[in-house]
N, C-alpha and C positions, 0 to 999 in steps of 0.2 A: 523321449519325443512328445511334444503336447501341442493340443491343439487348442487356439486361441483365435478369437472372432476380432472385427473392429467395424463400427458403422460410425458416420458421419460425414463431414467433407474432406473425404482424406486425402484428395490428390490437392489440391489449391489450399490448402491449410496444410499441407508436407509433413505430415503425420503418418503417411505410409512412408515417402524416403525417411523417414524420422525412424524409425522402425526397425525398415531392412540397415539401414545404421548397425543400427544398437547392439543388433543380432551379430553382424559379420565381428562390428569393434568388439566383442567380446567373444569372439570365438569359434559362434555358431554356425550353424546355417536353416532354411532354409525353406520352405516348399509351399506355392500358393497353388491351394485346392481349390476356392473360389473368388472369382472376382467380379464383382457387378459395379460399375460407374454408373451415376447422376447422370441422365442426359440434359437436364436442366440445373441452371446455377442454383435452384434451389430445391435437387434432388441429392440425398445422400447416397454413399459411394455403402457397399461392403465386400471385406472380403475378410477370408477364412484361412488359415495360416497355419503349416506343421511345422515348427521351433524345432530344430533339432541342436542336440551337442554332443563334451565326452560321458556327460553323464547324467543321471536325474537328477544328480545335486548340483552339473553343471548349471540343465537346463533350468531347474525351478530360479537359480541368480536371474539366469536371462529373463522369461517371464515375469520375474521381482522388477527386474527395470523397464519392461515394455506395459504393465499394467498404470503408469506414471501417463503413456501415449492413449490411454483407454482399453489396454485389451483386456478383454474377459475370455471367460470359460463358453464354450458352448453352450453348455448347461448351465442354467441357476440353480447355484449349491446354497444352502444355506451359511452364514456369516461363522465365523469359529470366535466362541468366548470365552473370555480366562477369567477371575475372579481377582484383581490386585493383591500383591502378597502383604501392603502392608504402604501407608500412605507416603507419595511420593517412588513407591516401586513400583515397576510393569514386570509384567512375563515376558518371558523370550520371547522372541520371535514375533514382536505386538508391529500393528500393523503403523506406521508412521506418517501422516498425512501430507500432502501435496497440498496447494491452492487453491487448486480444481475442485468445482461442484463433485461432491461425493455421494456416492449413496451406498446405501446395503441391501442386504437380502435379510429378512429378519419372521420371521412366520409367516412366511412364505410371501411379503410385500416386499417391495422394493421403497425406504423412505428414507428422504435425506439428509445429513449429517449437515446439521445445524451450527452457526458460528463457523464456518470453516478457514482453518491458517496452514500454511505448512511448518510441519516440520512437531505436532501434537499427537495426541493420540482420537479413539474412537473410543468415547464410554456409552453405550445402551441405559439406557435409565425408564422404566416402565415402556416402552409404545414405542419412542424417540429416539432418537441418534447423537451423541453432541461431539467435539470437537473439541477438546481438552489441552491446555499444556501440561506436562508432569507437575508442576509445583499444583496443579486441581486435582492431581489423583489423591480419593483415599482407598485404605484398607477395603477388599471388598467390590470396588466399584469393577464391572462386565466390560473388560478391556477385548476389544475386534484383536484380534490377532491371526496374522498372515494374510494373504488377498484374499482368500475365496471365500464370495460372497462379496467382495465390493466391488461399484464400480465407480471408474473416474469419467466426466466428460473434461477432456482438456478444450482450450479455446479454440476458436476456430475463426477462418477471414470471415467479419464481417458482410452480410450479404447486401447490405447497400454501401453506399461511396463516404469512405469515415478516414477522417485522419486518425483516429482509431485503429486502423488498420489491425491486424496480425504482426506486430512491425520483431517482435523477437531480436533485440535486443542491437537496435541499429540505432547509433548514436555518429553524429557530425556534425563537426561548425561551420559547414557547406550550404547547410540548408539555409534558406531562407527564413531569416527567424519572423521578422512581418509576417510574411503570412500566414506561417504557421499562429503568430498573436491571435489574429483577426477570427483564426479558424478554431483555438483554444477558446477566444472570448464569445464564439458562437456555441462553442460545445456548452460550456458554463449558464447564456442566457438561455438557452431552449431547456436545459436540465432545472434551473428555478420556475421559470416558466411551466412545469409538469411537474413543481413540487419537491424536486428532487435534492440532494445532502450534498453540497461541495464543504471538502475538508482541506488546510493548507498546512503545512512545515516549515517551518520557518529558522532559520541562522541566522546571526547577528549583521553577518553580510546584508541582510535587508537594509539594516540602520547604518554601517557603514558606508555604505554606497548613499544613501541619502534617500532611498526610496521608501522609507517606513510611512510616512506621509502618505502615498499613492493606494501602498497597502492598505492603510489604515479609512482609506478614498473608498477601496473596495468593498470593504467590511462595511465602512458604512451608506455602501449603494446597498446595500442587502445580499450581496452573490458568496457571503461565506458561514456556514455553521460551525463551523471547529476551526480553531487554533492550536497547533500543537508543537511546541517547543522545548525550550531550555531556558535556566537561569537568564543565558546571556543576551537571550533575543527581549526579553523585557527588559533586564537592567538596559540595556541603550537605548531602546527605544523611550523608556522614563527615563533618563539621562540625558536624552536630544532635549525631552519637555520642556526640564526641571532648568539644564544647563546650556541649551544650544548644538554641544558634543557629543562622541560620540566615540569612546575609549578615548579620552581626554581630545581629540580635534576637533575644530572648531568643523563643521558639517558645511558651513559653506561655502569655505574658504581652500578644508582641507589641512590646515596650519595649525600647528600644537597653538596650546592653550595655558598659560603659566596656571601652574597648579592643576593643571586639568586631570591628572595621572588621578590626579584624589576623588574625582567627580563620581564616577560606580557606585563609590563607596558610599558617597556621601547621599546618592538614588538610594540605596540601599536603607541605609538606617532610616532615612527622612521616610520611607514607605512602612518600615519595619514602627518607629514612633508612632505610628496615624493608623496602623494596625492589618497593613496590609492594602493590595493592589483595587480593591473594591470601593472598601471605604476612603485612599486617599480619593477617587476620583470623585466619590459622594460630598469631600468636603473641599472638593476644587485644586485639590494641591498639584494632579495629573491633571491637564487642561486639554490638551492633545494626542494623537497616535495611536498605536495599533492596541494595544490595552487600556486604553480612553473607551474607543468604539466598542469593544468585546464586552465591557462593564455595560455601554449606553444601550447598547442594542443586544448587548442579554446573548452573546455569543460566546460555548463553553469555549475554556483552553483550558491545556494539558501543558504545565509544564515540567517537566523530567528532570532531575539535579544532577549530578555526574562528580568523580571529586575534585575535580578543576574549579565547583562555584564558587566562588564570594558569596557573604553571605549564610543562605542565601536569599532567598525573597521570601515572605509567608507561606507563598499560593503552592511554593517547590515542594515537587514529591520528594522525598532523599532516598524514600525506601526503594529500589528499582526494584520488586515485584509487582508491589503496588501500582508504581505511575506507567507497568505493561499494562494492568488490569483497567488500569482506568483511559489509558488508548485504546486498548481493544473495543471499550464499552463505550467512547464518544466519537468510533468508527466506524460502528455497528451503519448498514445501513448506506453507509454514504456510496456516493455515484462517481463520483470523481475525485479526484486530491489531489491538490497542485506539491512539487515537494520543488524549497527556494534556499538553496546556499547555504543546505549543509546535509555531510554525507552520511553522520552519526546517525542521525534521526529521521530522515529517508532511510536509510537502511532497517532501523528498527518501525518505520513504519509501515517499510515495505514487506516485514515479515509476518504483521497481522492484518495484509488484504487477502480479500480472494481476489484468483485470475480474472474476474470481469469486471472489477471496477480500473475505469480509464484514470488510467497512473501518467501524469509529466512531470518530468524532473527536469531544474533548470536549472544549469549551474558554470561559471567557467571553465571549470576542470570537468574534461572529460573522462578521468578517469572513475569521475564520481555515479555520474550514469553506469558506467562500465561495470563496476561496483556493484550496483542494485541488480543493475541484471544478474549479475553469473551468481547472485546466492538468493537468485529463485524470483525475482518481480520483474519475469521476464512479458509482461505488458506492458511495462515503462518505455513513454518517449521520452527520448533526451536530446535535449534542447543544449548549447554549448554557447552562453554566454551570456552577461552580464547583468546579471539583475537589479541593477542602477537603470540597465535600459527596457530591460523587459517587461518589469514592475508598472512604470510610467505610462507605455507602451498599449497595456493592459488595459489598466483604467481605462485611458483613452477611450480604446474600443468599446469595454464596456459601458462605459458614458453614452455611446454615440449609440449602444444597443438601445438603452433604457429610455434616451430622446426619444427616438425614434421609434419608440414604441406607444411614448405617451402622445405624440402626435397625431398617430393611428386612431388614437381609442377618444 
């Protein structure tokens, strides 16, 4: 058996019931030795629990899972470090990170793990701890092994009223989406008012539904700091500007245009001929749209390629691991991410985000949000609706907030 302790908002954030469920689901038993409940909503609670199992190995497995809910040994123990035997080769029983804020006990102090994301390793360099993907591990790196000396702070329900309550995996097509649009617009406005950063993840359906110009307006108004996507979103955005089509379909009428199936290839060729998206904007070839506003407003964009890409455009990163690193770099210090109409890019970005980043996933398919949450991005709020309706409504609400602030000043 093993003694663990938990501290935080254990009841209203459902941490304690999850701990009990996990112990029983894994065939273990428990005894609550001490339990102190916070008297006010701002007070934390404390629990000391004895975990029992069939063997020491069985208890180890249970405690390893409980660690992800913030469970820790009552006595502060030093972290265990083992050098990596080779590049991209990790020691046995290495600690695999969650996307929650994490600390390690090193040289008698709790130090934060920097750049936290899920499914990575913790490396100690000097007196600092870093979260690193396996691709970045070098021979001799000091890798954290086991859970000893590691402390995880799981997400808790906010003390203030907010759309971003701890909503673990809530997805419904019956939510009042216009009410949510207003709340999201207010959140975005407040983040930018205090100097925060917002990223958007976009799929080509943003263009197919005719919402790319409204998305461009949101960028132009200053509510976006980072745009992430693939070759398709950029190609079809540019195609819509050059030809008024998306995948050869007239955006205004929805009717196929004769020869329109070649438009996306013409678009790619045109941009390559001018040396890339930025140069095409500077030369007046591209005159509107998402990519145009990114260049004009110095908004960072990262386009990650895939095996299905045509072309691709010069700015598309075709090396997957380089693209992953560029995405992670662009997402540093973001306060909020909106994922719209792209399952693969949403999940990819979700894997790079700390759990405290406010995350909204908008898709007509509820499975997109469900998969995102199931793969670890539990903080995501899902809105099941058409981005062709959502984005224009969001642009309108943001415009109203901006005009209101202008009139007040």
